GUVONU-992418 format. One record per residue: residue number from 1; residue in one letter; y, z, x of N, C-alpha, C in turn. Coordinates in steps of 0.001 Angstrom, whole numbers, plus 500000, padded with zeros to 6 digits. Atoms other than C-alpha are relative to their C-alpha. Example, Ala and Ser with C-alpha at 12.3 -4.5 7.8 and 13.67 -1.06 7.14 Angstrom:
REM GUVONU-992418
SITE, 1, a, 498810, 500000, 500890, 495500, 507800, 512300, 501200, 500000, 500900
SITE, 2, s, 498810, 499940, 499180, 498940, 507140, 513670, 501090, 500730, 499230
REM end
This chain:
REM GUVONU-992418
SITE, 1, g, 498799, 500000, 500829, 500000, 500000, 500000, 501247, 500000, 500860
SITE, 2, r, 498796, 500090, 499200, 503582, 500052, 501050, 500384, 501365, 500529
SITE, 3, r, 499666, 498715, 499405, 504588, 502735, 503467, 501371, 500456, 499550
SITE, 4, r, 498723, 499479, 500473, 507295, 504933, 502053, 500879, 500381, 501170
SITE, 5, r, 499057, 499574, 498979, 510407, 505577, 504066, 500115, 501518, 499993
SITE, 6, t, 499876, 498551, 499917, 511075, 509106, 505248, 501470, 500372, 500182
SITE, 7, r, 498596, 499609, 499929, 514293, 511110, 505198, 500518, 499969, 501433
SITE, 8, c, 499416, 500149, 498656, 516677, 510641, 508133, 500260, 501350, 500677
SITE, 9, r, 499756, 498632, 499528, 517276, 514418, 508486, 501373, 500207, 500641
SITE, 10, k, 498679, 499879, 499376, 520860, 513744, 509621, 501146, 499883, 499009
SITE, 11, c, 498894, 500239, 500935, 522868, 512703, 506558, 500353, 501275, 499239
SITE, 12, e, 499491, 498859, 500751, 524855, 515064, 504351, 498964, 500529, 499004
SITE, 13, a, 500995, 499598, 501001, 522158, 515061, 501653, 498820, 500728, 500647
SITE, 14, c, 501138, 499387, 499307, 519337, 515851, 504099, 500305, 501419, 500478
SITE, 15, l, 499618, 498710, 499439, 521267, 518800, 505492, 500301, 501077, 498953
SITE, 16, r, 499741, 499027, 501067, 521885, 520448, 502101, 498797, 500879, 499748
SITE, 17, t, 501120, 499154, 500432, 519799, 523324, 500790, 499668, 499637, 498557
SITE, 18, e, 500436, 500329, 501355, 517801, 522900, 497598, 500815, 500771, 498964
SITE, 19, c, 499136, 499368, 501002, 519798, 523634, 494455, 499247, 501025, 499147
SITE, 20, g, 500795, 499063, 500795, 516949, 525421, 492665, 500152, 499803, 498498
SITE, 21, e, 499665, 500178, 501416, 518272, 524107, 489336, 499521, 498686, 499396
SITE, 22, c, 500352, 501314, 500556, 517362, 520399, 488977, 498521, 499963, 499598
SITE, 23, h, 501379, 500012, 500493, 514079, 519310, 487359, 498979, 499890, 501130
SITE, 24, f, 500929, 500053, 498865, 512525, 518560, 490758, 499842, 501385, 500632
SITE, 25, c, 500067, 498634, 499473, 513417, 522034, 492087, 499179, 500899, 499073
SITE, 26, k, 500710, 499149, 500957, 512162, 523689, 488898, 498493, 499756, 500014
SITE, 27, d, 501426, 500316, 499907, 508814, 521927, 489426, 499353, 500626, 501241
SITE, 28, m, 500548, 499505, 498734, 508439, 523318, 492973, 499363, 501373, 499860
SITE, 29, k, 500695, 498704, 500013, 505987, 526171, 493559, 500933, 501127, 500434
SITE, 30, k, 499105, 498954, 499480, 508653, 528062, 495521, 501006, 500483, 498964
SITE, 31, f, 499100, 499585, 501083, 510809, 528102, 492380, 499218, 500311, 498725
SITE, 32, g, 500822, 499589, 501135, 507888, 529058, 490128, 499423, 498880, 499148
SITE, 33, g, 500542, 501123, 500767, 506903, 525565, 488952, 498582, 499634, 500438
SITE, 34, p, 501375, 500403, 499685, 503504, 523798, 489026, 499855, 499189, 501299
SITE, 35, g, 500056, 500765, 498752, 504395, 521654, 492067, 499321, 498654, 499873
SITE, 36, r, 500672, 501278, 500234, 503134, 518394, 490540, 500841, 498792, 500415
SITE, 37, m, 499136, 501170, 499769, 506146, 516114, 491029, 500121, 499591, 501459
SITE, 38, k, 499878, 500271, 498571, 506336, 516413, 494802, 501224, 499142, 500341
SITE, 39, q, 498749, 500715, 499744, 509939, 515201, 494785, 500998, 500975, 500595
SITE, 40, s, 499000, 499104, 499430, 512814, 516558, 496799, 501123, 500224, 498994
SITE, 41, c, 498844, 499645, 500814, 515806, 518222, 495195, 500930, 498801, 499816
SITE, 42, i, 499058, 501078, 500335, 518174, 515780, 493463, 501186, 499962, 500985
SITE, 43, m, 498853, 499907, 499099, 520967, 517011, 495748, 499649, 499605, 501442
SITE, 44, r, 500430, 500266, 498633, 518878, 516267, 498845, 499407, 498607, 500186
SITE, 45, q, 500550, 501340, 499856, 517999, 512622, 498221, 500717, 499247, 501111
SITE, 46, c, 499454, 500624, 498794, 518485, 510929, 501583, 500676, 498668, 499673
SITE, 47, i, 499272, 501239, 500262, 521070, 508139, 501594, 499628, 498882, 500979
SITE, 48, a, 500386, 501026, 499025, 519614, 506342, 504638, 498574, 500220, 500505
SITE, 49, p, 501376, 499715, 499590, 515804, 506707, 504667, 499534, 499056, 501111
SITE, 50, v, 500438, 500774, 498836, 514160, 505542, 507888, 498527, 499627, 499886
SITE, 51, l, 501412, 500360, 499971, 510840, 503861, 508610, 499212, 501185, 500564
SITE, 52, p, 500803, 498900, 499469, 508043, 506390, 509173, 499660, 499749, 501475
SITE, 53, h, 500227, 500210, 498563, 507283, 507002, 512857, 498651, 499355, 500291
SITE, 54, t, 501293, 500663, 499830, 503817, 505572, 512274, 500097, 498485, 499805
SITE, 55, a, 499834, 501427, 500277, 505262, 502143, 511397, 499812, 499162, 501268
SITE, 56, v, 500190, 500920, 498875, 504186, 499265, 513648, 500238, 498555, 499575
SITE, 57, c, 499756, 501423, 500225, 504904, 495542, 513976, 498732, 499297, 499518
SITE, 58, l, 501111, 500748, 500581, 502684, 493284, 511864, 499399, 499008, 500997
SITE, 59, v, 500464, 501015, 499055, 502442, 490749, 514706, 499337, 500621, 501236
SITE, 60, c, 500531, 499476, 498733, 501962, 492787, 517910, 499359, 501384, 499869
SITE, 61, g, 500631, 498706, 500226, 500899, 496119, 516394, 500646, 501168, 500728
SITE, 62, e, 499339, 498917, 499276, 503375, 498136, 518434, 501188, 500566, 499231
SITE, 63, a, 498858, 499332, 500630, 506123, 500575, 517436, 501309, 499373, 500480
SITE, 64, g, 498692, 500475, 499554, 509869, 500000, 517891, 500167, 500250, 501491
SITE, 65, k, 499863, 499881, 498547, 510714, 499377, 521550, 501438, 499823, 500456
SITE, 66, e, 498588, 500255, 499662, 514513, 499187, 521420, 500526, 500903, 501115
SITE, 67, d, 499553, 499086, 498944, 514799, 502116, 523852, 499720, 499465, 501400
SITE, 68, t, 500383, 500529, 498685, 513354, 499982, 526639, 501027, 499032, 500590
SITE, 69, v, 498969, 500925, 499504, 516426, 497716, 526935, 501408, 500555, 499810
SITE, 70, e, 498616, 499521, 500064, 520153, 498249, 527456, 500860, 499197, 499028
SITE, 71, e, 499054, 500829, 500763, 521893, 495278, 525834, 499643, 499905, 498522
SITE, 72, e, 500159, 499969, 501460, 522428, 495206, 522068, 499146, 498854, 499448
SITE, 73, e, 500753, 501164, 500456, 521029, 491677, 521588, 498503, 500254, 500118
SITE, 74, g, 501400, 499729, 499731, 517725, 492652, 523157, 499451, 501101, 499118
SITE, 75, k, 500426, 498873, 500833, 517581, 495893, 521169, 499538, 499527, 498632
SITE, 76, f, 500334, 500467, 501346, 517568, 494072, 517826, 498623, 499336, 499975
SITE, 77, n, 501282, 500706, 499965, 514622, 491872, 518830, 498808, 500935, 500158
SITE, 78, l, 501075, 499043, 499752, 512604, 494950, 519780, 499950, 501142, 498985
SITE, 79, m, 499943, 498980, 501052, 513529, 497049, 516741, 499057, 499626, 498874
SITE, 80, l, 500794, 500320, 501182, 511156, 497352, 513811, 500955, 499755, 498841
SITE, 81, m, 499193, 500311, 501168, 512738, 495680, 510785, 499071, 499794, 498813
SITE, 82, e, 500803, 500149, 501209, 511389, 495900, 507233, 500701, 499063, 499035
SITE, 83, c, 499401, 500939, 500951, 511981, 493000, 504845, 500050, 500638, 498619
SITE, 84, s, 499847, 499386, 501319, 513350, 494185, 501507, 499312, 499174, 498912
SITE, 85, i, 500676, 500849, 500987, 511546, 491288, 499767, 498473, 500046, 500171
SITE, 86, c, 501461, 500021, 499803, 508067, 490956, 501329, 499466, 501314, 500586
SITE, 87, n, 500366, 498695, 499441, 508079, 494484, 502879, 499259, 499950, 501330
SITE, 88, e, 500642, 500067, 498696, 506651, 493196, 506150, 500861, 500708, 501042
SITE, 89, i, 499306, 499305, 498916, 507556, 495342, 509142, 499686, 499265, 501293
SITE, 90, i, 500184, 500921, 498884, 508114, 493285, 512253, 501109, 500161, 501037
SITE, 91, h, 498933, 500130, 499004, 509973, 493025, 515563, 500574, 498597, 499820
SITE, 92, p, 499419, 501345, 500129, 512448, 490136, 515053, 499557, 499078, 501140
SITE, 93, g, 500426, 500798, 498850, 511424, 488971, 518544, 498576, 499483, 499897
SITE, 94, c, 501395, 500431, 500174, 507794, 488651, 517407, 499874, 498892, 498959
SITE, 95, l, 500036, 501045, 501020, 508700, 486264, 514587, 500072, 498647, 500664
SITE, 96, k, 500002, 501326, 499397, 507853, 482709, 515463, 500987, 499060, 499304
SITE, 97, i, 499047, 500839, 500746, 510288, 481370, 512863, 501394, 500228, 500550
SITE, 98, k, 498680, 499832, 499416, 513609, 480738, 514533, 501057, 499160, 499274
SITE, 99, e, 499048, 500913, 500652, 515165, 478048, 512296, 500982, 500734, 499092
SITE, 100, s, 499106, 499286, 500920, 516484, 480372, 509611, 500206, 501411, 500503
SITE, 101, e, 499669, 498657, 499522, 518163, 483680, 510272, 499657, 501054, 498961
SITE, 102, g, 500185, 498888, 500921, 517254, 487008, 508784, 501363, 500570, 499654
SITE, 103, v, 498741, 499382, 500405, 519997, 488792, 506856, 499847, 501519, 499995
SITE, 104, v, 500113, 498552, 499857, 520455, 492415, 507899, 500721, 500724, 498874
SITE, 105, n, 499415, 499169, 501046, 521100, 494978, 505156, 500640, 501211, 500673
SITE, 106, d, 499294, 498918, 499319, 523755, 497404, 506380, 499855, 501359, 499311
SITE, 107, e, 500125, 498751, 500752, 523026, 499995, 503699, 498848, 500859, 500523
SITE, 108, l, 501205, 499275, 499576, 519541, 500928, 504894, 499683, 499688, 501456
SITE, 109, p, 500378, 500275, 498610, 518466, 501371, 508521, 498726, 499148, 500066
SITE, 110, n, 501180, 500839, 499777, 515923, 498821, 509817, 499606, 499164, 498784
SITE, 111, c, 500292, 500766, 501212, 516231, 496766, 506649, 500685, 498639, 500050
SITE, 112, w, 499433, 501351, 500035, 516742, 493019, 506283, 499233, 499148, 499015
SITE, 113, e, 500804, 501006, 500676, 515646, 489913, 504429, 499533, 499107, 501127
SITE, 114, c, 500517, 500706, 498828, 513343, 488290, 506965, 500186, 498487, 499843
SITE, 115, p, 499799, 501459, 500042, 513705, 484612, 507903, 499023, 499272, 499069
SITE, 116, k, 500977, 500652, 500867, 510544, 483769, 505943, 500433, 500057, 498545
SITE, 117, c, 499582, 499815, 501394, 512030, 485114, 502708, 501383, 499439, 499731
SITE, 118, n, 498618, 500402, 500153, 515515, 483909, 503365, 500163, 498515, 499698
REM end
């Protein structure tokens, strides 16, 4: 299935404490609920969820390698990017399609419309 994104742990929402009042909080065992929903507090919904650290490139099977290079251009090619349409996770540099460009989504980290879908 599709791997869910995980919270960034840095944004304002991630850093808040649980409100204890919303329907997700009321469901939590710690607030006396049954704990069935398994959802985070409404006030803590991350605004920039990141790819899970287990994510790997569909082509080469490796994780993001952007830390291995200095220049920005090279970083992008070695970063894991997830297509918002086909959900494939890939290093742009591993894509053999070069004719059309992917369109990067600035709202979500590591998110784009890959060249295949574009």
